[in-house]
N, C-alpha and C positions, 0 to 999 in steps of 0.2 A: 783588758780594755775597760776604761771607765765610760760611763754614759750619762746623759741627761735626758729628761723627758719634758715635753711641753707641747703646746698647740701652735702649729705653724701659722705665722701671720699671712702666708701666701695662700694656703689651702683651707685653713680652718680645721684641719685634721690633726689628731695627736701624732707626734713623731718621737722617735728616739734617735739621738745623735751619739754615735760611738766615737771616741777619740783615744789616741795613744800619743803620749809625749807632745801634747798641744796641737796635734794634727787630726783633723776629722777623717775617719777611715770608713764610716758608713752612716747613712741616714735611712731609717726604716719607718714606714707608716705603722702605727699601732691600731689594732682593731677595737680597743676599748673606747667607751664613750665618756669615761670619767673626765670631769672638767679639770684641765691643767692650765697653768699660767702660760701666756703667750711666749713664744721663743722666736727670735729673729736674728739675722745678721746685724752687725753694727753698722747703722746707716751714718753716713758722713755728709754733712751739708757743706759743699765747697763754695757756696755763693758768697760773694763779697759785696756789701752794699756801700762800702767806702772804707776809709782808713785814716787814722790820725787826725780826726776832726774834719775830713773832707768827705762829702756825701754825694754818691752818684745820683741821688734823687733831688739834689738841690736845684732850684730854679736858676741859679747863677753859676752852674758848673762850666768850667773852661777846659779846653783841651790840655792846657798846662797842668790843671788839677789831676786829670786822668794820668798824664805822664808822671807826675810826682807820686801818685799812689802806686803806680806800677813799679817805679824805681824803689820805693820804700818796702814793698812786699818782697 
C-alpha cells in the first residue's frame, strides 16, 4: 500500500491516506504536530455564469438567451 501525508483542510489535523491501485483504502489521523502541506479532495466548481458570449448577469438577459445557453451546453 502506498500513502501520502498532509494536513486535512477539514480538520486542520495531520492525516495519512493509504491507497492501492488508485483507490483510497484508509485515512488515519496522525499524532505528530509536524507542519505538513494541506491535503484535500479535488473540489469542482460547477457554477456557470454564462456561455459563448451570453452572460447570466447581463442587464438585458432574455429568456431566449437562457434557452440558447442550455442547448449549447
